[in-house]
TORMI-692145 format. One line per field, with one value per residue (C-alpha): residue in three letters; x, y, z. Coordinates in Angstrom, 2 decimals, always signed. Example, Ala and Ser with C-alpha at 12.3 -4.5 7.8 and 13.67 -1.06 7.14 Angstrom:
<nodes>
res: (ALA;SER)
u: (+12.30;+13.67)
v: (-4.50;-1.06)
w: (+7.80;+7.14)
</nodes>
This chain:
<nodes>
res: (MET;ARG;VAL;ALA;LEU;LEU;THR;GLU;GLY;GLY;TYR;PRO;TYR;LEU;THR;GLY;GLU;ALA;ARG;LEU;TRP;CYS;ASP;ARG;LEU;VAL;ARG;GLY;LEU;GLU;GLN;HIS;GLU;PHE;ASP;VAL;TYR;ALA;LEU;SER;ARG;SER;GLU;ARG;GLN;GLU;ALA;ARG;GLY;ARG;VAL;GLU;LEU;PRO;PRO;ASN;VAL;THR;GLY;VAL;ARG;THR;ALA;PRO;LEU;TRP;THR;THR;ASP;ASP;ARG;THR;LEU;HIS;GLY;ALA;GLY;PRO;ARG;GLY;GLY;ARG;GLY;ARG;GLY;ALA;ARG;ARG;ARG;PHE;LEU;ALA;CYS;LEU;ALA;GLU;LEU;ALA;GLU;VAL;VAL;CYS;ARG;GLY;THR;GLY;PRO;GLY;PRO;GLY;PRO;ASP;SER;SER;ASP;PRO;ASP;ASP;MET;ALA;ASP;ARG;PHE;ARG;ASN;ALA;LEU;HIS;GLY;LEU;ALA;GLU;LEU;ALA;ARG;ALA;GLU;GLY;GLY;LEU;VAL;GLY;ALA;LEU;ARG;SER;GLU;ALA;ALA;VAL;ARG;THR;LEU;GLU;ARG;ALA;CYS;ARG;ALA;PRO;GLY;ALA;PRO;ALA;ALA;VAL;ARG;ALA;ALA;ARG;VAL;PRO;ASP;LEU;LEU;ALA;ALA;ALA;GLY;LEU;MET;GLU;ARG;ALA;LEU;ARG;PRO;LEU;SER;LEU;ASP;TRP;TYR;GLY;ASP;GLY;ALA;LEU;GLY;SER;ALA;ASP;LEU;CYS;HIS;ALA;THR;ALA;GLY;GLY;PRO;ALA;ALA;LEU;PRO;GLY;LEU;LEU;ALA;GLN;HIS;PHE;ALA;GLY;VAL;PRO;LEU;LEU;VAL;THR;GLU;TYR;GLY;VAL;ARG;LEU;ARG;ALA;HIS;TYR;LEU;ALA;ALA;GLY;GLU;ALA;GLY;LEU;GLY;ALA;PRO;ALA;ARG;ALA;LEU;LEU;ALA;SER;PHE;HIS;GLY;ARG;LEU;ALA;ALA;GLU;VAL;TYR;ARG;GLU;ALA;ALA;LEU;ILE;THR;PRO;GLY;ASN;THR;HIS;VAL;ARG;ARG;TRP;GLN;GLU;ARG;CYS;GLY;ALA;GLU;ARG;ALA;LYS;LEU;ARG;THR;VAL;HIS;PRO;GLY;MET;ALA;ALA;ASP;ARG;PHE;ALA;GLU;ILE;GLY;GLU;ARG;GLY;TYR;ASP;GLY;ARG;ALA;ASP;ALA;SER;GLY;THR;LEU;LEU;TRP;VAL;GLY;ARG;VAL;GLU;PRO;ALA;LYS;ASP;LEU;VAL;SER;LEU;LEU;HIS;ALA;PHE;ALA;GLU;VAL;ARG;ALA;ALA;GLU;PRO;GLY;ALA;ARG;LEU;ARG;ILE;VAL;GLY;THR;ALA;ALA;GLU;GLY;ARG;GLU;ALA;GLU;GLU;TYR;LEU;THR;ARG;CYS;ARG;ALA;LEU;ALA;ALA;ARG;LEU;PHE;PRO;GLY;PRO;ASP;PRO;ALA;ASP;GLY;ALA;HIS;ASP;ASP;GLY;ALA;VAL;SER;PHE;GLU;GLU;ILE;GLY;GLY;PRO;GLY;VAL;PRO;ASP;LEU;ALA;ASP;ALA;TYR;ALA;ALA;GLY;ALA;VAL;VAL;VAL;LEU;SER;SER;VAL;VAL;GLU;GLY;PHE;PRO;ILE;SER;LEU;VAL;GLU;ALA;MET;PHE;CYS;GLY;ARG;ALA;THR;VAL;SER;THR;ASP;VAL;GLY;ALA;VAL;VAL;GLU;VAL;ILE;GLY;GLY;THR;GLY;LEU;VAL;VAL;PRO;PRO;ARG;ASP;PRO;GLY;ALA;LEU;ALA;GLU;ALA;CYS;VAL;ALA;LEU;LEU;ARG;ASP;PRO;ALA;ARG;ARG;GLU;ARG;LEU;GLY;ALA;ALA;ALA;ARG;ALA;ARG;ALA;LEU;GLU;LEU;PHE;THR;VAL;GLU;GLN;ASN;VAL;ALA;ALA;PHE;ARG;GLY;ILE;TYR;LEU;GLU;ILE;VAL;SER;HIS;CYS;PRO;VAL;ARG;ARG;ASP;ALA;LEU;ASP;GLU;ALA;GLY;GLU;PRO;VAL;PRO;PHE;ALA;HIS;PRO;ALA;GLU;ALA;HIS;VAL;PRO;GLY;ARG;TRP;ALA;ALA;SER;ALA;SER;THR;ALA;GLU;ALA;ALA;ALA;THR;PRO;SER;TRP;ALA;GLY;ARG;GLU;THR;ASP;GLY;ARG;ASP;ARG;LEU;LYS;GLY;ALA;ALA;VAL)
u: (-17.51;-15.84;-12.88;-10.34;-9.14;-5.65;-4.57;-1.72;-2.10;-5.34;-8.84;-11.01;-9.39;-10.32;-6.72;-4.06;-3.29;-5.69;-8.61;-10.87;-9.93;-10.75;-14.08;-15.07;-13.99;-16.00;-19.10;-18.78;-18.55;-21.59;-22.34;-19.27;-18.69;-15.61;-13.72;-11.17;-7.84;-6.11;-2.63;-2.55;+0.59;-0.01;-2.11;-3.21;-4.59;-6.65;-7.91;-9.27;-11.77;-13.00;-15.07;-18.68;-18.61;-21.15;-23.34;-21.22;-18.28;-19.11;-16.07;-13.12;-9.95;-7.11;-3.58;-1.10;+2.33;+3.21;+3.51;+5.42;+3.24;+2.42;-0.91;-2.15;-0.64;-1.26;+1.61;+5.25;+6.40;+8.82;+10.65;+11.23;+10.43;+8.40;+10.40;+13.86;+12.53;+10.57;+13.54;+15.94;+13.54;+13.01;+16.74;+17.36;+14.67;+15.84;+19.46;+18.45;+16.45;+19.29;+21.86;+19.75;+19.13;+22.82;+23.91;+21.50;+23.39;+26.50;+27.03;+27.68;+28.06;+28.16;+26.37;+23.06;+23.22;+24.82;+21.67;+18.75;+16.15;+17.95;+18.10;+14.41;+13.54;+15.59;+13.88;+10.44;+11.23;+12.51;+9.44;+7.09;+8.99;+8.60;+4.91;+4.24;+6.12;+4.20;+0.93;+1.90;+3.51;+1.21;+3.25;+6.86;+6.83;+9.00;+11.23;+12.04;+13.06;+14.99;+18.71;+19.01;+17.49;+19.92;+22.85;+21.64;+21.56;+25.03;+26.47;+25.09;+26.71;+30.09;+30.07;+32.91;+32.06;+29.50;+29.39;+31.28;+28.01;+27.01;+30.30;+30.71;+27.27;+27.36;+24.92;+22.69;+22.52;+21.59;+18.96;+17.38;+17.34;+15.95;+13.21;+12.07;+12.22;+10.01;+7.57;+7.33;+6.93;+4.23;+1.51;+3.27;+2.05;-1.63;-4.46;-5.92;-5.28;-7.91;-11.12;-13.12;-10.83;-8.51;-8.79;-12.46;-11.84;-12.12;-9.54;-7.07;-6.65;-3.66;-3.82;-0.04;+3.08;+5.18;+3.46;-0.02;+0.55;+2.22;-1.13;-2.09;+1.12;+0.35;-3.29;-2.03;+0.48;-1.96;-5.23;-4.43;-6.24;-5.12;-3.51;-4.05;-1.64;-2.45;+0.16;-0.59;+2.65;+5.97;+5.94;+9.52;+10.69;+8.81;+10.75;+14.04;+13.18;+11.91;+15.18;+17.14;+14.89;+15.10;+18.83;+19.82;+23.41;+24.58;+24.64;+21.07;+19.89;+21.57;+19.96;+16.50;+16.78;+17.72;+14.95;+12.20;+13.50;+13.32;+9.82;+8.64;+10.07;+8.34;+5.01;+5.30;+6.35;+3.44;+0.69;-1.83;-2.00;-0.38;-2.11;+0.21;-1.49;+0.83;+3.87;+6.24;+5.14;+5.15;+8.83;+9.71;+7.79;+9.47;+12.87;+12.01;+11.20;+7.51;+6.62;+5.19;+2.43;+1.06;+1.00;-2.20;-2.10;-5.26;-5.33;-6.77;-10.43;-11.35;-14.75;-15.36;-18.83;-17.63;-15.78;-18.44;-19.98;-16.66;-15.41;-18.52;-18.51;-14.86;-13.10;-15.64;-13.49;-13.41;-10.93;-9.62;-8.87;-7.35;-3.90;-3.86;-1.52;-2.83;-0.95;-2.94;-1.59;+0.00;+2.71;+5.94;+9.55;+8.96;+6.54;+9.38;+7.39;+10.71;+11.36;+7.77;+8.14;+11.40;+9.74;+6.81;+9.22;+10.21;+6.55;+5.72;+8.51;+7.08;+3.40;+3.04;-0.64;-0.12;-1.10;-0.10;-2.51;-1.05;-3.93;-2.88;-4.20;-3.39;+0.25;+0.71;+3.93;+6.83;+8.63;+5.58;+4.96;+8.60;+8.54;+5.37;+6.94;+10.03;+7.93;+5.95;+9.19;+10.56;+7.36;+7.56;+11.14;+10.47;+7.16;+7.26;+3.91;+2.29;+0.54;+2.37;+0.84;-2.42;-0.67;-0.77;+2.22;+2.81;-0.84;-1.98;+0.73;+1.07;-1.46;-1.31;-4.76;-6.36;-9.27;-12.35;-10.97;-12.05;-12.13;-11.75;-14.90;-14.46;-11.67;-13.66;-13.87;-10.10;-9.73;-12.44;-10.40;-7.20;-6.17;-3.20;-2.60;+1.05;+2.81;+6.41;+7.29;+10.68;+9.13;+5.65;+3.75;+0.35;-0.38;-3.92;-4.03;-3.28;-6.15;-8.49;-7.35;-7.96;-11.51;-12.02;-10.72;-7.68;-4.37;-1.40;+2.34;+4.14;+7.59;+8.66;+8.52;+6.75;+3.70;+3.18;+3.92;+1.74;-1.17;-0.88;-0.42;+0.28;-2.55;-0.24;+3.30;+6.04;+9.38;+12.41;+12.23;+14.23;+14.34;+12.54;+13.42;+11.76;+8.76;+8.35;+8.69;+5.94;+3.60;+4.07;+3.43;+0.02;-0.94;-0.40;-2.39;-6.01;-6.98;-4.21;-5.22;-8.75;-7.68;-5.37;-7.99;-10.65;-8.25;-7.21;-10.81;-11.58;-8.51;-9.33;-12.92;-11.69;-8.94;-9.25;-12.86;-14.21;-16.33;-13.39;-11.48;-14.36;-15.10;-11.46;-11.38;-14.75;-13.25;-9.94;-11.67;-13.63;-10.56;-8.46;-11.15;-11.89;-8.21;-7.37;-10.46;-10.07;-10.71;-12.14;-13.04;-16.19;-15.53;-17.89;-17.66;-15.03;-12.89;-13.58;-14.37;-18.08;-18.70;-20.54;-20.66;-19.99;-22.41;-21.51;-24.99;-24.49;-22.23;-24.72;-27.31;-30.83;-33.53;-31.58;-28.68;-30.60;-31.44;-27.92;-26.52;-28.92;-27.75;-24.14;-24.75;-26.40;-23.34;-20.97;-20.31;-21.39;-17.87;-16.94;-19.33;-18.12;-17.68;-19.83;-19.50;-17.81;-16.48;-14.01;-11.08;-7.54;-6.62;-6.10;-6.29;-9.16;-10.34)
v: (-0.50;-3.57;-2.76;-5.30;-4.08;-5.46;-5.51;-6.85;-7.52;-5.56;-5.45;-7.55;-8.91;-7.49;-6.47;-4.87;-1.81;+0.28;-1.72;+1.20;+3.25;+0.41;-0.27;+3.39;+3.57;+0.50;+1.65;+5.19;+3.97;+1.74;+2.25;+0.14;-3.59;-4.57;-7.86;-8.10;-9.87;-10.05;-11.23;-12.20;-11.83;-14.33;-17.27;-15.26;-12.52;-15.03;-16.69;-13.39;-13.26;-10.58;-7.44;-7.54;-6.76;-4.51;-5.88;-4.31;-6.58;-9.48;-11.70;-12.31;-14.25;-14.64;-16.02;-16.38;-14.76;-16.46;-20.10;-22.12;-25.19;-26.25;-27.64;-24.11;-22.49;-22.63;-24.93;-25.74;-24.82;-26.42;-28.67;-32.39;-33.50;-30.55;-30.57;-29.49;-26.65;-25.14;-25.55;-23.86;-20.98;-20.56;-20.47;-18.02;-15.61;-15.92;-15.35;-12.16;-10.96;-11.79;-9.96;-6.79;-6.97;-7.48;-4.57;-2.32;-2.82;-0.85;+2.73;+5.59;+5.38;+1.92;-0.44;+0.30;+4.06;+4.11;+2.91;+2.79;+2.27;-0.85;-2.26;-1.50;-3.27;-6.30;-6.47;-6.19;-8.85;-11.25;-10.64;-11.21;-14.34;-15.78;-14.84;-16.57;-19.65;-19.72;-19.51;-22.35;-24.61;-24.13;-21.78;-21.15;-21.31;-24.40;-23.39;-19.95;-21.59;-24.44;-25.12;-24.17;-20.75;-20.12;-21.13;-18.79;-15.92;-16.88;-16.82;-13.32;-12.18;-13.74;-12.60;-10.33;-6.72;-7.51;-4.78;-5.34;-5.12;-8.62;-10.34;-11.41;-13.05;-16.34;-19.24;-17.84;-14.50;-16.17;-18.40;-15.47;-13.24;-15.98;-16.82;-13.22;-12.49;-15.53;-14.24;-10.90;-12.74;-15.06;-13.44;-14.92;-18.35;-17.48;-18.30;-14.80;-13.69;-15.41;-14.03;-14.97;-13.01;-10.03;-10.40;-9.37;-6.21;-2.72;-1.38;-2.77;-0.60;-1.58;-0.19;-0.44;-0.94;-4.10;-7.52;-5.95;-4.18;-7.15;-8.82;-5.51;-5.55;-9.07;-8.24;-5.39;-7.67;-10.52;-8.62;-4.92;-3.91;-0.42;-0.12;+2.53;+2.51;+4.19;+4.46;+6.05;+4.71;+4.16;+0.41;+0.44;+2.12;-0.49;-3.22;-1.47;-1.25;-4.83;-6.15;-4.32;-5.48;-9.10;-9.16;-10.02;-9.72;-6.77;-8.68;-9.96;-6.46;-5.04;-7.63;-7.12;-3.33;-3.50;-5.99;-4.00;-0.79;-2.38;-3.70;-0.31;+1.43;-1.07;-0.56;+3.22;+3.03;+0.83;+2.41;+4.59;+6.89;+6.95;+8.51;+9.20;+10.07;+12.98;+14.86;+12.70;+9.58;+11.51;+12.44;+8.77;+7.82;+10.50;+9.35;+5.82;+6.99;+7.87;+10.45;+13.66;+13.71;+10.46;+11.63;+12.89;+13.47;+12.14;+12.49;+9.61;+9.89;+9.69;+9.61;+13.02;+12.20;+10.51;+13.70;+16.19;+16.86;+17.57;+19.65;+21.80;+22.25;+23.25;+23.67;+23.32;+24.85;+21.71;+22.03;+18.50;+19.17;+22.65;+21.49;+18.05;+16.90;+13.95;+11.37;+8.86;+6.04;+2.61;+2.12;+1.23;+2.52;+4.68;+6.83;+7.83;+7.98;+8.12;+11.63;+12.58;+11.53;+13.47;+16.50;+16.23;+16.31;+19.81;+20.73;+19.60;+21.76;+24.82;+23.93;+21.81;+21.11;+19.66;+16.08;+13.67;+11.01;+8.30;+6.55;+3.63;+0.54;-2.77;-3.73;-6.57;-8.56;-8.93;-5.78;-3.57;-5.10;-4.65;-1.04;-0.30;-1.84;+0.31;+3.47;+2.65;+2.14;+5.47;+7.25;+5.69;+6.93;+10.46;+10.90;+8.72;+8.20;+6.11;+3.66;+3.17;-0.29;+1.39;+3.02;+6.52;+8.37;+11.43;+12.06;+11.30;+13.24;+10.48;+7.79;+4.89;+4.00;+1.90;+2.83;+1.10;+1.00;+2.96;+6.68;+6.22;+4.46;+5.97;+7.67;+10.90;+11.01;+10.95;+13.99;+15.82;+15.46;+16.98;+20.59;+19.87;+16.76;+15.74;+13.63;+12.69;+10.23;+9.83;+7.90;+8.62;+8.20;+9.86;+11.01;+9.75;+10.86;+14.44;+14.48;+13.10;+15.86;+18.42;+17.12;+17.67;+21.24;+20.57;+22.43;+20.17;+19.94;+17.57;+16.46;+17.27;+13.78;+12.19;+14.10;+16.04;+19.52;+18.89;+17.74;+20.51;+23.28;+26.01;+25.08;+23.63;+23.84;+21.67;+20.87;+18.71;+15.01;+13.64;+17.10;+16.92;+20.53;+21.93;+19.65;+20.85;+24.51;+24.25;+22.40;+24.96;+27.83;+26.39;+25.37;+28.97;+30.54;+29.26;+31.83;+30.69;+27.07;+27.92;+29.79;+27.00;+24.35;+26.13;+26.54;+22.89;+21.69;+23.78;+22.40;+18.79;+19.10;+20.52;+18.00;+14.77;+13.57;+10.38;+12.46;+14.24;+10.97;+9.12;+12.05;+12.12;+8.41;+8.58;+11.05;+9.17;+5.89;+7.50;+9.30;+6.12;+4.03;+6.79;+6.95;+3.25;+1.23;-2.53;-3.94;-7.46;-9.37;-11.46;-15.06;-17.87;-21.43;-22.28;-19.37;-17.30;-13.55;-12.63;-9.87;-6.77;-8.13;-4.62;-2.31;+1.36;+2.35;+0.27;+3.04;+5.86;+6.64;+5.92;+3.29;+1.37;+0.77;-1.86;-3.90;-3.62;-4.80;-7.75;-8.70;-8.44;-10.65;-13.27;-13.31;-13.86;-17.50;-18.62;-19.35;-15.67;-14.59;-12.93;-14.69;-13.19;-15.80;-14.39;-17.85;-17.94;-20.23;-20.67;-24.05;-26.16;-23.22;-22.51;-18.90)
w: (-16.24;-14.77;-12.52;-11.26;-7.83;-7.12;-3.46;-1.33;+2.38;+2.78;+1.33;+1.53;+4.70;+8.11;+8.78;+6.64;+4.57;+2.47;+3.89;+4.78;+1.75;-0.67;+1.02;+0.80;-2.84;-3.86;-2.00;-3.35;-6.97;-6.80;-10.50;-11.38;-10.95;-8.97;-8.94;-6.13;-6.67;-3.30;-2.29;+1.39;+3.50;+6.29;+7.33;+10.36;+8.11;+6.17;+9.35;+10.69;+7.85;+5.48;+5.53;+4.41;+0.70;-1.06;-3.89;-6.64;-5.71;-8.03;-7.52;-5.20;-5.97;-3.50;-3.49;-0.60;-0.55;+2.72;+1.62;-0.96;-0.60;-4.16;-2.98;-2.26;-5.33;-9.03;-9.91;-9.43;-12.92;-15.37;-12.96;-13.04;-16.56;-17.86;-21.08;-22.10;-24.23;-21.36;-19.04;-21.47;-22.02;-18.29;-17.54;-20.41;-19.18;-15.58;-16.57;-18.40;-15.39;-12.99;-15.09;-15.20;-11.46;-10.68;-12.84;-10.97;-7.70;-8.63;-7.40;-9.77;-13.55;-15.04;-17.39;-15.72;-16.17;-19.65;-21.42;-18.98;-21.72;-22.92;-19.37;-18.84;-22.10;-21.11;-17.71;-19.36;-21.96;-19.31;-17.15;-20.08;-21.06;-17.57;-17.54;-20.86;-19.72;-16.43;-18.33;-20.64;-18.03;-15.02;-12.86;-11.80;-8.02;-7.73;-10.64;-9.19;-5.90;-7.48;-7.31;-10.97;-10.24;-7.39;-9.59;-12.33;-9.86;-8.61;-12.13;-12.66;-9.41;-10.36;-13.99;-15.19;-14.52;-11.81;-9.14;-5.92;-3.99;-5.18;-6.04;-2.42;-2.24;-0.36;-0.49;+2.32;+0.48;-2.79;-1.18;+0.67;-2.43;-4.68;-2.19;-1.71;-5.43;-6.09;-3.49;-5.32;-8.65;-7.28;-9.47;-12.52;-11.44;-10.95;-13.33;-13.29;-16.86;-18.99;-20.45;-17.37;-15.03;-15.54;-19.29;-19.03;-17.01;-18.47;-16.01;-13.46;-10.35;-8.20;-4.66;-4.25;-6.31;-6.34;-6.30;-6.16;-9.49;-11.21;-12.15;-13.76;-15.83;-17.01;-17.78;-19.92;-21.65;-22.33;-22.88;-23.28;-20.08;-18.88;-15.45;-12.76;-9.81;-6.49;-3.73;-0.37;+1.03;-0.70;-1.33;-2.61;+0.59;+2.63;+0.83;+1.62;+5.31;+5.45;+3.99;+6.69;+9.51;+8.32;+9.04;+5.47;+4.34;+2.26;-1.07;-0.58;+0.32;-2.79;-5.05;-3.57;-3.71;-7.39;-8.18;-6.45;-8.02;-11.47;-10.82;-9.56;-12.62;-14.92;-13.15;-13.42;-17.06;-18.15;-16.01;-17.80;-14.77;-11.32;-8.32;-5.37;-2.11;-1.33;-2.54;-0.47;-2.40;-5.66;-5.22;-4.73;-7.86;-9.96;-8.67;-9.83;-13.33;-13.28;-15.93;-14.49;-17.10;-15.64;-12.01;-10.35;-6.61;-4.95;-1.18;+0.85;+1.68;+5.35;+7.03;+8.58;+9.92;+13.11;+14.10;+12.95;+16.37;+18.05;+15.14;+15.04;+18.80;+18.91;+22.25;+25.02;+27.73;+29.85;+32.67;+32.14;+28.45;+28.48;+29.62;+27.95;+25.21;+23.20;+21.16;+19.05;+16.93;+16.77;+19.39;+17.59;+17.50;+14.40;+16.44;+18.80;+22.03;+23.87;+22.52;+23.31;+26.95;+27.31;+25.70;+28.09;+31.04;+29.85;+29.27;+32.80;+34.22;+32.44;+32.98;+36.14;+35.47;+32.01;+31.19;+28.42;+27.21;+24.96;+23.21;+21.05;+19.38;+21.03;+20.54;+18.05;+17.87;+20.22;+19.05;+19.67;+23.09;+24.10;+22.94;+24.90;+28.02;+27.51;+27.19;+30.34;+32.25;+31.00;+32.03;+35.49;+35.85;+34.56;+36.39;+39.52;+41.18;+43.89;+41.56;+38.24;+37.76;+36.73;+33.77;+35.33;+36.76;+38.95;+39.81;+36.27;+34.41;+31.80;+30.94;+28.50;+27.17;+24.46;+22.21;+23.56;+27.08;+30.16;+29.43;+25.66;+24.42;+20.96;+19.04;+18.82;+22.63;+22.85;+20.58;+22.53;+25.72;+24.31;+23.82;+21.52;+19.43;+19.10;+16.48;+17.34;+14.54;+12.92;+10.00;+8.69;+5.45;+5.42;+9.02;+9.61;+13.25;+12.21;+9.73;+12.40;+14.76;+12.01;+11.47;+15.22;+15.00;+17.19;+17.02;+16.33;+16.94;+14.56;+13.50;+9.95;+8.41;+5.46;+4.26;+7.52;+6.14;+3.09;+5.27;+7.88;+5.34;+7.90;+10.30;+12.97;+14.36;+12.84;+14.51;+13.58;+14.46;+17.42;+19.03;+22.41;+23.20;+20.08;+20.58;+24.17;+23.22;+20.58;+22.94;+25.71;+23.27;+22.32;+25.85;+26.99;+24.12;+23.93;+21.29;+18.98;+19.50;+18.49;+15.35;+14.23;+14.97;+12.91;+9.98;+10.24;+10.16;+7.07;+5.29;+6.17;+4.96;+1.67;+0.91;+2.87;+2.79;+1.26;-1.11;-2.73;-3.05;-4.72;-7.05;-8.16;-8.99;-10.74;-13.20;-13.48;-14.32;-17.14;-18.45;-18.61;-20.28;-22.82;-23.81;-23.44;-24.36;-24.27;-27.75;-27.74;-30.88;-30.68;-31.74;-32.62;-31.31;-33.91;-32.79;-35.91;-35.76;-35.80;-38.41;-37.17;-33.60;-32.26;-34.14;-33.91;-32.73;-29.58;-28.30;-28.97;-26.26;-27.41;-27.68;-30.34;-27.92;-25.97;-29.05;-30.38;-27.04;-27.13;-30.59;-29.50;-26.49;-28.71;-30.95;-28.04;-27.12;-23.67;-22.47;-22.88;-20.14;-16.98;-13.68;-10.96;-8.26;-5.17;-4.40;-7.29;-6.61;-7.72;-9.04;-5.95;-3.53;-1.19;-1.26)
</nodes>
């Protein structure tokens, strides 16, 4: 079958989310053709290049979310003389969308909760109206950022009965909300929905909710292509956090939260199936209106081969590893290394020979660099030593290292040198470092956040977040009991091999693809050059295995006009945008 893989900020780029998972999925399902439709988040991401694609990826189309330059986008939309009819239709659809979004910002019972089905229908109709207008007029990028659009949003916020959360919106709030809503609606303005693109797919597979899934909604609307949505992180929650970190005012945050909530609910409502990566994500999806009958939990698939040798060997009794706590991950405030360092001070008091190795990826961005500097300073204060400039403190009590650096040539080597792997996060989605530790047969101590309990499943110790005392107590208990560490590590490895391998992930999606297509086949009428239906272009025997199927397929291909063929060139381009 032909699968359209819809991504945002990840595959096929070298950096970003879901990159490895998508690559493993595509390579594992080599019997299917994949076309990748990617939304990039930054110019830097595009400049870093792409991964090497397997032969079954037959086409790649990209579009930027990071620019509003009309020269790199599909079109500016009905602005400046596009026609009064198009302008009136645009403003009517936008006014409907803005009213629904504004009503969703009020707390407690109100217009939004009295008839949720009606509000959902109004949001869908407005979205479809904008999509049809964008297709007819060449895009809506400029129109959605225009003064008229901002005024339409302002009228919805000032309308009688509008919730207090948005009535106080000022011009900066309206401009910020309109700009970020246009960014999320950018797929409306792309030329991806014809017969040579998404309209020719048998299935759209969105690797996230939000903007990544919006092309799938439109492909379903225009061509009846079924949509599968996979979320390994809560995209809606990420939007909430991003709005807070951006320093937006309360009215802008309320508008954006309502908009993204509406979009998520529409995606879940129209998807044929939804595959959350864990129960934590599943609860969010159910809260946003996803039907339980559509939900199938499919855990992420990770490569276990690189950890096989260490996992099979188990604890090797090395003196330098028996008293070592190991932390692995990306250094950022959500990982709460500050609590970990304070907890290790208590561990060190109970076990003077204990060590803590913090192995992280290189810090990216000013916030990450500042946080790493802060953690190094705290370690130097808690564990003073003669040479803190080298990153080690108190005769090597704490060390900050990078993967690929001295002492850590490979990630597997880091896990081999630790007795207990620690996760100290206050916010976590799917804990990849814990699964890696489980593949290596290591005992773990984790904070109870995100999907941690679901992943661990009783094979490690779990403590409350932001509680250094509890974290220290659990670490000391495992450091003093090698037999217990070994039992927990063996159980953890068995659980990881059963639930979190690439093989189980690919097998699950192989079955899901076939199930969706069997229940939601895309019906396409064969047309001749004059646009008239071709009688008997789809003979029934073409769908029955046998020698006659080949001849029937040949006859069908001959009846199909040349312009209906599929694009297979990996250098597909947007109108006016370099891929």
